[in-house]
N, C-alpha and C positions, 0 to 999 in steps of 0.2 A: 504494500500500500504506500502510495506516495505521501509526502509530508502534507501537501495541500489537500489531498483526499482525506487524510486523517483529521486535519484541522476542520474541514467542512463537516465531516461525520460527527466529530466531537461536539462542535457547536450545535449541530442539529439535536444531539441527544442531551447535552448538558445545559445548553442555552447561553454559553459564553465560550470564547476561544480558549484553547489549552493554556496559553500564557496568562490570560486573565484569571483562570481557575487556579493556576499555580501561585500567582501573586496573591490572590485572596487567601489561599491556604497558608502561605508563608506569613502573611501579615497577621492572620488570626492566631497562628502559632506564636509569633513574636509577641503579640499582646498578652497571651497566656503566660509566656515566659517572663515578660516584664513584670507581671503581677505576682507571680509565684516563685520565681527563681532569683537567686542573688548572683547574677552574672553581669559583666560589663556589656555595654552596647556593642563594643568591638567583638567580644566573644559571641554574642547573639548573632551579629551580622555574619561572622565566620561560620557558625553552625547552620545558618540558613542559606549559605552558598554565595553570599555577596563578597565581592573582591575587596571592598573597603567599607569601613564604618560610615563614611560620608555617603556612599552610594546607597547603603541600606537606609540611613537616616532620611535621605531625600525621598526614597520610595515609600518609606513608612509614613512620612508626613503627607505625601501626595495621596496615599490610600486612606489613612486613618484621620488625617486632618490636623494632627498635632505631632510634635517631635516625640521620639521615644522617651526622652527624659521627662517631658510633661505627662505623657501617658503613665509612666512609672509613678511620678509624684501624685497624680490624680488617683491611682489605684491605692497608694498608701493612705491618702486622705480618706478615701471611701472605706478602706479596711479599718482605720482608726475610728470612724464614726459608727461602724457596726459593733465595735467592741464595747 
């Protein structure tokens, strides 16, 4: 199966392109790790396959709407309010 045929079939079945799906999956995983794990943004970026912390941070902000640091701080604030 060609790459373009795969992409077309994937979009038909899933409703978004393979790259959009992977990006969404990575960002949701990043959000979970930021909330629950104690790792640096650089380590998180590396684990998710980004070549640099800056590239990951740009992608995260574009997708989530805030930087990874802000997302982490907001999670800590929410966790402290629940306690």
